[in-house]
C-alpha positions in Angstrom: 72.2 91.8 130.5 73.2 92.6 126.9 76.4 91.1 125.4 78.2 91.8 122.1 81.0 90.1 120.1 83.2 92.4 118.0 85.7 90.9 115.5 88.9 92.9 115.9 91.4 90.9 113.7 91.0 87.9 111.4 88.4 86.7 109.0 84.9 86.2 110.7 81.3 87.0 109.8 79.4 88.8 111.0 81.9 91.3 112.3 79.5 92.4 115.1 77.0 90.2 116.8 74.5 91.0 119.6 74.2 87.9 121.8 71.0 86.7 123.3 71.1 84.9 126.8 68.5 82.5 125.6 70.6 81.2 122.7 73.9 79.3 122.4 76.2 81.0 119.9 78.4 78.6 117.9 81.7 79.5 116.4 83.6 77.6 113.7 84.5 77.1 110.0 81.2 75.4 109.1 78.8 77.8 107.4 76.0 76.7 109.8 77.7 78.3 112.8 76.3 81.6 114.1 79.8 83.2 113.7 81.7 81.7 110.7 85.5 81.7 111.0 87.4 81.8 107.8 90.6 80.7 109.6 92.6 77.6 108.7 93.4 77.1 112.4 89.7 76.9 113.4 87.8 73.7 113.6 84.5 73.1 111.8 82.7 73.2 115.1 85.2 75.1 117.4 83.5 76.8 120.4 80.2 77.8 122.0 79.2 80.9 124.0 76.2 80.7 126.2 74.6 82.2 129.4 73.1 80.7 132.5 71.1 83.9 133.1 73.7 85.4 135.4 77.0 85.0 133.6 78.4 84.2 130.1 80.6 81.3 129.4 82.7 80.1 126.5 83.5 76.4 126.0 86.0 74.8 123.6 84.6 71.8 121.7 87.7 69.6 122.1 89.6 71.2 119.2 93.2 70.5 118.3 94.4 74.2 118.2 92.3 75.2 121.2 90.6 78.4 122.3 92.2 81.2 124.2 90.8 83.9 126.6 93.0 86.8 127.1 95.9 84.8 125.6 95.4 81.7 127.9 94.2 78.5 126.5 91.1 77.2 128.2 90.5 73.6 129.2 86.9 73.9 130.6 84.0 76.3 130.4 85.3 79.7 131.3 83.5 82.8 132.5 83.6 85.7 130.1 83.9 89.2 131.5 83.6 92.7 130.0 86.4 93.3 127.4 87.8 89.8 127.4 89.4 88.9 124.1 88.7 85.5 122.6 91.4 84.0 120.4 90.8 81.3 117.8 93.7 80.8 115.5 94.5 84.2 114.0 91.1 85.6 114.8 90.5 87.9 117.8 86.9 88.7 119.1 86.2 91.2 122.0 83.4 90.3 124.3 81.5 93.3 125.9 78.8 93.5 128.4 76.2 96.2 129.3 73.3 95.9 131.8 71.4 99.0 130.8 68.7 99.4 128.2 70.0 102.8 127.1 72.7 102.9 124.5 76.2 103.9 125.5 79.4 104.8 123.7 80.6 101.3 124.5 77.4 99.5 123.5 75.0 101.6 121.4 71.3 100.8 121.8 70.0 97.9 119.7 68.4 98.6 116.3 64.8 98.6 115.6 63.4 95.2 116.3 63.5 92.9 113.4 66.6 94.4 111.8 69.8 92.6 112.3 73.2 94.1 112.9 74.4 93.0 109.5 71.4 94.7 107.8 72.2 97.9 109.7 75.8 97.8 108.5 74.6 97.2 104.9 72.3 100.3 105.2 75.2 102.4 106.5 77.4 101.2 103.6 74.7 102.3 101.1 74.5 105.7 102.8 78.3 106.2 102.7 78.7 104.8 99.3 81.7 106.4 97.5 82.8 108.2 100.7 85.6 107.7 103.1 84.2 105.7 106.1 84.9 107.7 109.3 84.0 106.0 112.6 81.5 107.9 114.7 81.8 108.6 118.4 79.6 105.6 119.1 82.0 103.3 117.3 85.0 104.8 119.1 85.6 101.6 121.1 85.8 99.6 117.9 88.6 101.8 116.5 90.7 102.9 119.5 93.9 100.9 119.4 94.1 98.1 121.9 97.1 96.7 123.8 98.2 94.2 121.2 98.0 96.9 118.4 99.9 99.4 120.5 102.6 96.7 121.1 103.0 96.1 117.4 103.3 99.9 116.7 105.9 100.3 119.5 107.8 97.4 118.0 107.7 99.1 114.6 108.9 102.4 116.0 111.7 100.7 117.9 112.9 98.8 114.8 112.6 101.9 112.7 115.4 103.6 114.6 117.8 101.0 113.2 116.8 101.6 109.6 119.3 103.8 107.6 117.5 104.0 104.3 114.0 104.9 103.2 113.7 101.6 101.4 114.4 99.7 104.5 112.1 101.8 106.7 109.2 101.4 104.1 109.8 97.6 103.9 109.6 97.4 107.7 106.3 99.2 107.7 104.8 97.1 104.9 105.8 93.9 106.7 104.1 95.2 109.9 100.9 95.9 108.0 100.8 92.5 106.3 101.3 90.7 109.6 98.7 92.7 111.6 95.9 92.9 109.0 96.5 89.6 107.2 96.3 91.5 103.9 97.5 89.9 100.7 99.5 92.9 99.3 100.9 96.1 100.9 102.7 98.7 98.9 104.2 102.1 99.0 104.1 104.6 96.1 106.1 107.8 96.3 104.2 111.0 95.4 107.4 112.8 94.7 107.2 114.4 91.3 110.8 113.4 90.4 111.4 110.2 88.5 112.0 107.4 88.9 109.3 106.8 91.4 110.1 105.0 94.7 107.8 102.0 94.6 107.8 99.0 96.8 105.4 96.0 97.0 105.4 93.2 99.5 105.4 90.2 99.7 108.3 90.0 97.2 106.5 87.4 95.0 103.6 89.9 94.5 105.9 92.7 93.2 106.0 91.4 89.7 102.3 90.6 89.4 100.8 93.5 91.3 100.6 97.1 90.1 99.5 99.6 92.7 96.4 101.2 91.6 97.0 104.7 90.3 93.3 105.5 90.4 93.3 104.8 94.1 96.3 107.0 94.5 94.6 109.8 92.7 91.5 109.4 94.9 93.8 109.7 97.9 95.3 112.9 96.6 91.9 114.3 95.7 90.3 113.5 99.1 93.5 114.3 101.1 92.6 111.5 103.5 92.4 107.7 103.8 90.2 106.0 101.2 88.6 102.7 102.3 86.7 101.2 99.4 85.0 98.3 101.1 83.6 95.2 99.4 80.6 97.0 98.0 82.6 99.9 96.4 85.5 98.0 94.8 83.9 98.4 91.3 83.7 102.3 91.5 87.3 102.9 90.6 87.3 100.4 87.7 90.9 99.8 88.3 92.5 96.8 86.6 95.1 96.7 89.5 92.3 95.9 92.0 90.8 92.9 90.0 90.8 89.9 92.2 90.8 91.7 95.5 87.7 92.1 97.8 88.8 95.3 99.6 91.5 98.0 99.3 92.7 100.9 101.4 94.7 103.9 100.3 96.3 106.2 102.9 98.4 109.4 102.2 101.6 109.8 104.2 101.5 113.4 105.2 104.0 115.4 107.2 102.8 118.2 109.4 103.6 121.6 107.9 105.1 122.7 111.2 107.6 119.8 111.0 108.5 120.4 107.3 109.0 124.1 107.8 111.1 123.8 110.9 108.4 124.8 113.4 107.3 128.2 111.9 104.3 129.7 113.6 101.0 129.0 111.9 100.2 132.7 112.0 103.2 133.4 109.7 102.1 130.8 107.1 99.5 130.9 104.3 96.7 128.5 104.1 98.4 126.7 101.3 101.5 126.1 103.4 99.4 124.8 106.2 98.2 121.9 104.0 100.0 118.5 104.8 102.8 117.6 102.4 102.2 114.0 101.1 105.4 111.9 100.9 103.7 108.9 99.4 100.6 106.7 99.6 100.2 103.4 101.4 98.2 100.7 99.6 96.8 97.6 101.3 94.8 95.0 99.4 92.9 92.0 100.6 91.3 89.1 98.7 90.0 86.8 101.4 87.5 89.2 103.1 86.9 93.0 103.7 88.9 94.9 106.2 87.5 95.7 109.6 87.3 99.3 110.9 90.0 98.4 113.5 92.4 97.3 110.7 91.8 100.4 108.8 92.4 102.5 111.9 95.7 100.6 112.6 96.8 101.3 109.1 96.1 105.0 109.4 98.0 105.3 112.7 101.0 103.3 111.3 100.9 105.5 108.1 101.3 108.6 110.3 104.2 107.1 112.2 105.8 106.1 108.9 105.4 109.6 107.4 107.0 111.3 110.4 109.9 108.8 110.6 110.5 108.9 106.9 110.6 112.6 106.9 113.1 112.7 109.8 115.2 110.0 108.1 115.4 111.9 104.9 116.3 115.1 106.7 119.0 113.3 108.7 120.6 111.7 105.7 120.6 115.0 103.9 122.3 116.7 106.8 124.9 113.9 107.1 125.7 114.3 103.4 126.0 118.1 103.8 128.3 117.7 106.8 130.5 115.2 105.0 130.8 117.5 102.0 131.6 120.4 104.3 134.3 118.4 106.0 135.8 117.5 102.7 135.8 121.0 101.4 136.2 123.1 104.5 138.8 125.3 102.9 137.2 125.3 99.4 135.0 127.9 97.8 131.5 128.3 99.0 128.8 126.4 97.1 127.8 129.2 94.7 128.6 130.1 91.2 130.3 133.6 90.9 130.2 135.8 87.8 127.8 137.6 85.4 129.6 137.0 82.1 127.6 135.8 79.1 129.2 132.3 79.6 128.1 132.1 83.2 124.5 133.3 82.4 124.3 130.6 79.8 125.5 128.1 82.4 122.9 129.2 84.9 120.2 128.8 82.3 121.3 125.3 81.6 121.3 124.4 85.3 117.8 125.7 85.7 116.7 123.8 82.6 118.0 120.4 83.6 117.8 120.7 87.4 114.1 119.6 87.7 114.4 116.9 85.1 115.2 113.3 86.1 117.9 112.8 83.5 121.5 112.0 84.2 123.8 115.0 83.5 127.5 114.9 82.5 129.4 118.0 83.5 132.5 118.7 81.5 135.3 121.2 81.7 138.9 121.7 82.6 140.2 121.0 86.1 139.4 123.7 88.6 136.5 125.3 86.7 133.9 124.4 89.4 132.2 121.4 88.1 131.3 120.3 91.6 129.6 123.6 92.2 127.5 123.0 89.1 126.5 119.6 90.6 125.6 121.2 93.9 123.4 123.8 92.0 121.7 121.0 90.0 120.9 119.2 93.2 119.6 122.2 95.1 117.3 123.2 92.4 116.0 119.7 91.8 112.9 117.9 93.2 115.3 115.8 95.2 116.8 118.8 97.2 115.4 117.4 100.4 117.4 114.2 99.9 121.2 113.7 100.4 123.9 114.8 97.9 126.7 112.3 98.0 130.0 113.0 96.2 132.5 110.4 95.2 135.8 111.3 93.5 136.5 108.3 91.2 140.0 109.5 90.5 141.0 109.5 94.3 140.0 105.9 95.0 142.3 102.9 94.5 141.2 100.8 91.6 140.7 97.8 93.9 138.2 99.7 96.1 136.0 101.4 93.5 133.3 98.7 93.6 133.2 98.7 97.4 133.0 102.6 97.6 130.2 102.6 95.0 128.1 99.7 96.2 129.2 99.0 99.7 130.5 95.7 101.3 129.6 93.1 103.8 131.7 92.3 106.8 134.6 90.0 105.8 134.2 90.6 102.1 137.8 91.4 101.8 140.8 92.1 104.1 140.1 95.1 106.2 136.3 94.8 105.9 135.6 94.6 109.6 132.0 95.8 109.4 129.1 96.1 106.9 129.5 99.5 105.1 126.9 101.1 102.8 128.2 102.3 99.5 127.7 105.7 97.9 124.6 104.5 96.1 122.8 103.5 99.3 123.9 106.7 101.1 122.5 108.7 98.2 119.1 106.8 98.1 116.3 109.3 97.4 118.8 111.9 96.6 121.7 112.6 94.2 125.0 110.9 93.6 127.8 113.0 92.1 130.6 110.9 90.4 133.5 113.3 90.0 136.3 112.4 87.5 134.2 109.5 86.1 136.7 109.3 83.3 139.2 107.8 85.7 136.9 104.9 86.6 138.3 101.4 85.7 136.6 99.6 82.8 135.3 96.7 84.9 133.6 99.1 87.3 132.1 101.0 84.4 130.3 97.8 83.5 128.9 97.4 87.0 127.9 101.1 87.2 126.0 100.7 83.9 124.0 97.8 85.2 123.0 99.8 88.3 121.9 102.7 86.1 119.7 100.4 84.0 118.3 98.1 86.7 118.1 100.5 89.7 119.4 97.7 91.9 122.9 96.7 93.1 124.7 93.9 95.0 127.2 94.8 97.8 130.6 93.2 97.7 130.3 89.9 99.5 126.5 90.1 99.6 123.9 87.9 97.8 120.8 90.1 98.0 119.8 92.7 95.4 119.3 96.2 97.0 116.9 98.6 95.3 118.1 102.2 95.0 116.4 105.5 93.8 119.3 107.8 92.9 119.8 110.5 90.4 123.3 110.5 88.8 125.5 113.5 88.1 128.9 112.9 86.6 131.9 115.1 85.8 135.2 114.8 84.0 138.0 116.9 82.6 138.8 114.3 80.0 137.7 114.1 76.4 135.5 111.0 76.7 135.1 110.6 73.0 138.9 110.2 72.7 138.9 107.9 75.7 136.3 105.7 74.0 138.4 105.6 70.8 141.5 104.6 72.8 139.5 101.9 74.7 139.6 103.5 78.1 135.9 104.4 78.4 132.8 102.4 77.5 130.6 103.8 74.7 127.4 102.5 76.1 128.1 104.1 79.5 128.9 107.4 77.7 125.5 107.3 75.9 123.8 106.5 79.3 125.2 109.7 80.8 122.8 111.6 78.7 122.8 115.4 78.8 126.1 117.4 78.9 126.8 120.7 80.5 130.0 122.5 79.7 131.7 124.7 82.2 133.9 127.4 80.5 137.5 127.9 81.7 138.4 131.1 83.5 140.4 132.5 80.5 137.2 132.6 78.4 135.5 134.8 81.0 138.0 137.2 82.4 135.3 139.8 83.2 134.2 137.5 86.1 137.6 137.8 87.8 136.9 140.9 89.8 133.8 139.4 91.3 135.7 136.2 92.1 138.5 138.2 93.7 136.0 140.1 95.9 134.3 136.9 96.9 137.5 135.0 97.8 139.1 137.9 99.6 135.9 138.3 101.8 136.0 134.6 102.8 139.8 134.7 103.4 139.4 137.8 105.6 137.2 135.6 107.9 139.5 132.6 107.8 142.8 134.5 108.3 141.3 137.3 110.5 142.9 140.0 108.4 141.5 142.0 105.6 143.5 142.8 102.6 142.7 144.4 99.2 144.1 144.1 95.7 145.7 147.0 93.8 144.2 148.0 90.5 147.4 147.1 88.7 147.3 143.7 90.4 143.7 143.2 89.3 144.5 144.1 85.7 147.4 141.6 86.0 145.1 138.8 87.1 142.6 139.5 84.3 145.4 139.2 81.7 146.7 135.9 83.0 145.7 132.6 81.3 144.8 130.7 84.5 145.6 127.1 83.4 144.4 125.9 86.9 141.2 128.1 86.5 139.2 129.2 89.5 140.9 126.7 91.9 144.2 128.2 91.0 142.9 131.8 91.4 141.7 131.0 94.9 145.0 129.3 95.8 147.0 132.3 94.6 144.9 134.7 96.6 145.1 132.6 99.7 148.9 132.3 99.5 149.1 136.1 98.9 146.9 136.8 102.0 149.0 134.4 104.1 152.4 135.8 102.9 151.7 139.5 102.4 152.6 141.7 105.3 150.8 144.9 104.2 147.1 145.6 103.6 147.5 145.6 99.8 148.4 142.8 97.4 150.6 144.2 94.6 151.7 142.9 91.3 155.1 141.8 92.6 153.4 139.5 95.1 151.4 137.9 92.4 154.4 137.8 90.0 156.3 135.8 92.6 153.4 133.4 93.2 152.7 132.7 89.6 156.3 131.5 89.0 157.6 134.7 87.3 155.2 134.2 84.3 154.6 137.9 83.9 151.9 138.4 81.2 152.2 140.9 78.5 149.6 143.5 77.8 148.1 141.3 75.1 146.6 138.0 76.5 147.0 136.2 73.2 150.9 136.7 73.5 151.1 134.9 76.8 153.4 131.9 77.0 151.7 128.5 77.2 152.3 126.8 80.5 152.2 123.0 81.1 149.5 122.3 83.7 151.3 119.3 85.2 154.5 121.4 85.8 152.4 124.2 87.3 150.6 121.8 89.6 153.9 120.1 90.7 155.5 123.5 91.4 152.4 124.7 93.4 152.4 121.5 95.4 156.1 121.7 96.2 155.7 125.4 97.3 152.7 124.5 99.5 154.5 121.6 101.2 157.5 123.9 101.8 155.3 126.5 103.4 153.6 124.0 105.7 156.7 122.0 106.6 155.6 119.0 104.7 152.1 118.7 106.4 149.8 117.1 103.8 146.6 118.3 105.4 147.7 122.0 105.7 149.2 121.9 102.2 145.9 120.6 100.7 144.0 123.3 102.6 146.4 125.9 101.2 145.9 124.6 97.7 142.1 124.4 98.1 141.9 120.7 97.2 141.2 117.5 99.2 143.9 115.7 101.0 143.4 112.5 99.1 143.7 114.5 95.8 146.9 116.0 97.0 148.4 112.7 97.9 147.4 111.2 94.5 149.0 114.1 92.7 152.2 113.8 94.8 152.5 110.2 93.7 151.8 111.2 90.1 154.6 113.8 90.1 156.9 111.8 92.3 157.0 114.4 95.1 158.3 113.4 98.5 156.5 114.6 101.6 159.7 115.8 103.3 160.9 118.9 101.5 
């Protein structure tokens, strides 16, 4: 009866042994053992396996840590049966039996007499030199996951449901790999072309000293499959990052094209689209001994689980961010830039130029010109478009809560902090964070923001741990930041860190865009109010000659009020004249009276509150602004809610 021992986990040599019923097989740390265990929990002479001609037995040699069979510590010689698992410290060996002389899938026929298993393995390694090792059907039993490995994977998948950020999910996967394979280093390197790269190395103490091998990553991308170097092929890459390690594995994290395209039929997709989309590469390095095929197989399966979960998490976070933005701007203009004037064409060119770059962008322009729409366009055309776009209005947050909104807080960090809450940076991880009205941010918070931009890490309010984030920053302001710097209200170093500037022209500089904007807004209002109205030609000329101190936002608000208050199907000049506070423009735009924007906003707010009976939410919707912004402006102008 032939028997075999296969090392499934742990450090042992040889990894596969054919057992003879005429010999006693010794296991332990001493190099004179038949199976040498490189395990600190194993004794020098730990156990023996022998046969009485009918059955096989294992005997513990009185060791301190003991020997286990199928997880149960043995006290006396114990019978070994087919597929029993022997446990010595962290090492697991599977015992298999076969009574036939013909090779099977479970136990292939023995090699030519005189050649040991180790020699056969060495020959196979030479044959496959430089290639990815793929288990054959005869080795299937050695690579199919067993119950303990399936349990670990199940635990990983269950725990991954609680992770809310890509960083946390990847950290969970790397921790699982380290524990299961006893590797020295496990790392993840994003293959996203956008910078900065998302990179994570565990354990934490290895992050400073270990650089993930870019040559191994390139091989993974080239081969489009797992690369297992093995001890005999480590020198082939000539990578400084792998010096000191005996073995290394690189595995691409690929998402099925049917998943990433929303389930399109394969027949409708080109061959290029059917190629898997790599999200990143998993690196696993070991210095104590080479990996076993079972460990490589485990890493491959876990990488597949991680890729799918990571893709779903990114999609979910992007959807949540979009839903939040839609709720905040339900009555606002749709997320597109309208107009074909030379100024708008130049703006679109700048957006296309900077969208795919990793640089921070500062969007400047007057209030109401559509700076947030520019931010949305930059995000949607960027390489981070699959990630979330999180918007934070710095001017609408109380000064005492800016830090908590940006970086998040721990439970009990301050009065009212009843639970842990992630900040805008964490919610925007792997995506874009749009800081609107950054000129209104307090100086102290500007210092903390600058630190995050430089270190790519933050600390939550009430927290002690540094949290890594990978976020692209877009900022906007209607203030003159250079003047703010001179007057000591904005930090010069933060201004320089904001980088590239995009200027959004006011509506009075592009009156030729007004007809397209009017058509666009009236079409949307027809759906919202369930009535279609048009604009007389005289009224359109009137709008084009107006100065529009409130820009596009004011134009939309005027049109919405006209649609809501006009009885007939046509909006005439007299309706607009009444809505624009009797500021009838002359035929020459340059002769128009100059209006004070604060007075105009205050009057518009009072009128909206009067029309809605003092309802802040409805008034904000009527004005096309967020409710928090309306309340902030009411406090600024001293407007009471009850009219």
